[in-house]
C-alpha positions in Angstrom: 108.2 80.5 115.0 105.8 80.9 112.3 106.8 81.7 108.7 104.3 83.5 106.4 105.5 83.6 102.5 103.0 85.2 99.9 103.6 85.9 96.4 101.5 87.9 94.0 101.2 88.6 90.2 100.3 92.2 89.8 98.3 93.8 87.0 98.8 97.1 85.2 97.8 98.9 82.3 101.4 98.7 81.1 104.9 97.9 82.6 105.2 101.4 84.2 101.8 100.9 85.8 102.5 97.4 87.0 105.9 98.5 88.3 104.2 101.5 90.4 101.6 99.2 91.6 104.4 96.6 92.8 106.3 99.3 94.6 103.2 100.7 96.4 102.5 97.4 97.6 106.0 96.7 98.9 105.9 100.1 100.7 102.5 99.4 102.3 103.7 95.8 103.3 106.9 96.9 104.9 105.0 99.9 106.7 103.3 97.3 108.6 106.3 96.4 110.9 105.8 99.9 112.5 102.1 99.4 113.3 101.5 95.7 114.0 103.5 94.5 117.2 102.9 90.9 116.4 105.2 91.1 113.4 108.8 89.8 114.3 110.3 90.1 110.8 108.8 91.6 107.4 110.5 91.7 104.1 109.0 92.3 100.7 110.6 92.3 97.0 110.2 92.8 93.6 111.2 89.9 91.0 113.8 90.8 88.7 113.9 87.5 86.9 110.7 88.0 84.9 110.2 84.2 83.8 106.8 82.6 83.2 107.1 81.0 86.5 107.8 84.2 88.4 105.5 86.2 90.5 106.2 90.0 90.7 106.0 90.6 94.5 107.1 88.4 97.2 106.6 88.8 101.2 108.4 87.1 103.9 107.2 87.6 107.4 107.7 85.8 110.6 105.6 85.6 113.9 106.2 84.2 117.3 103.1 82.1 117.1 100.1 81.1 114.8 98.0 83.3 117.3 100.0 86.3 116.2 99.7 85.4 112.6 95.9 85.5 113.1 96.0 88.8 114.9 98.2 90.2 112.0 95.6 88.9 109.4 92.8 90.9 111.1 94.5 94.0 112.2 93.0 97.1 110.5 96.2 98.2 108.7 96.7 94.8 107.3 93.1 94.6 106.0 93.9 98.0 104.4 96.6 96.3 102.3 94.5 93.5 101.4 91.9 95.7 100.0 94.5 97.6 97.9 95.6 94.1 96.8 92.0 93.1 95.5 92.3 95.9 93.2 95.8 95.1 91.7 96.3 91.4 92.3 95.9 88.8 89.5 97.2 85.6 91.5 98.2 85.0 95.2 100.1 82.1 96.6 100.7 81.6 100.2 102.6 79.1 102.5 102.5 79.1 106.3 104.8 76.9 108.1 106.2 76.3 111.7 109.8 76.1 112.3 
């Protein structure tokens, strides 16, 4: 099984704008479960700790194989989310591992 973990710092003109961007991103990410069959599990969440070390949004997803993760990455619906992120993300961190 492959685990795919991603975290983003999100920009916004103010806290309300940033929060709206985060909520829209989470909705888009979790909606991928219904359109990309390679996803086994997907969950996204909004950070509440608000520390200097925190990221704003985290994604946890799992896939049966590395091949399925690669299919997910190039799926047109995932590409749409990536395009949205280009406009709102300040930073991104990712870890992919096999268990």
